[in-house]
C-alpha positions as CSV (number, residue, x, y, z in Angstrom):
1,X,109.3,118.7,114.0
2,X,108.3,120.9,111.1
3,X,110.5,122.6,108.5
4,X,109.9,126.0,110.2
5,X,111.0,124.5,113.6
6,X,114.1,123.0,112.0
7,X,114.9,126.4,110.4
8,X,114.6,128.1,113.8
9,X,116.9,125.6,115.5
10,X,119.5,125.8,112.7
11,X,119.4,129.6,112.7
12,X,119.8,129.8,116.4
13,X,122.7,127.3,116.6
14,X,124.6,128.7,113.7
15,X,123.9,132.4,114.3
16,X,122.4,132.7,110.8
17,X,119.2,134.5,109.8
18,X,116.2,132.3,109.3
19,X,116.2,133.1,105.6
20,X,119.8,131.9,105.3
21,X,119.2,128.8,107.3
22,X,116.1,127.9,105.2
23,X,118.2,128.3,102.0
24,X,120.9,126.1,103.3
25,X,118.4,123.4,104.4
26,X,116.7,123.6,101.0
27,X,120.1,123.1,99.2
28,X,121.0,120.2,101.4
29,X,117.7,118.3,101.0
30,X,117.6,119.1,97.2
31,X,121.1,117.6,96.8
32,X,120.1,114.5,98.9
33,X,117.1,114.0,96.5
34,X,119.4,114.4,93.5
35,X,121.9,112.0,94.8
36,X,119.2,109.3,95.5
37,X,117.8,109.8,92.0
38,X,121.2,109.7,90.3
39,X,123.1,107.1,92.3
40,X,120.0,105.3,93.9
41,X,121.6,105.8,97.3
42,X,122.8,108.5,99.7
43,X,124.5,107.7,103.0
44,X,125.2,110.0,105.9
45,X,127.5,108.2,108.4
46,X,126.0,108.0,111.9
47,X,122.5,109.0,110.7
48,X,121.4,106.7,108.0
49,X,120.9,105.8,104.3
50,X,118.3,106.9,101.8
51,X,117.9,104.5,98.9
52,X,115.7,104.2,95.8
53,X,113.3,101.2,96.1
54,X,111.2,99.7,93.3
55,X,107.6,98.5,93.9
56,X,106.2,95.8,91.6
57,X,102.9,96.2,89.8
58,X,100.1,94.7,91.9
59,X,96.4,94.3,92.2
60,X,94.5,96.4,94.7
61,X,90.9,96.6,95.8
62,X,88.9,99.9,95.8
63,X,87.3,99.8,99.3
64,X,84.2,101.8,98.1
65,X,83.3,99.7,95.1
66,X,85.1,96.4,95.9
67,X,86.4,96.7,92.3
68,X,89.9,95.1,91.7
69,X,92.3,97.5,90.0
70,X,95.9,97.2,88.7
71,X,98.5,99.5,90.3
72,X,101.5,100.2,88.1
73,X,105.0,99.6,89.2
74,X,106.5,102.6,90.9
75,X,109.6,103.9,92.7
76,X,109.9,105.3,96.2
77,X,112.6,106.4,98.6
78,X,113.3,104.4,101.7
79,X,115.3,105.3,104.7
80,X,117.4,103.0,106.9
81,X,118.7,104.5,110.1
82,X,122.3,103.9,111.1
83,X,123.2,101.7,114.1
84,X,124.3,104.8,116.1
85,X,121.0,106.5,115.5
86,X,119.0,103.4,116.5
87,X,121.0,103.0,119.7
88,X,120.6,106.6,120.7
89,X,116.8,106.3,120.7
């Protein structure tokens, strides 16, 4: 499902315009991102948990040149689905 498809579904189910539904979805996802950044975790009961994960620095190989390179440590966001969501699949 794309963002446009999600906006259409939300607009139809809530009787909002597509523009209003898009604004609401943008606000929701921006706040989820801010919560993960600030608290390192955001949980939505029955759906799942987004959390900040750290990756260690590591060596990687460039497949074109076979040269070994160092990749810096980084942060990423992980998602763990709730038990209810897993069972509904």
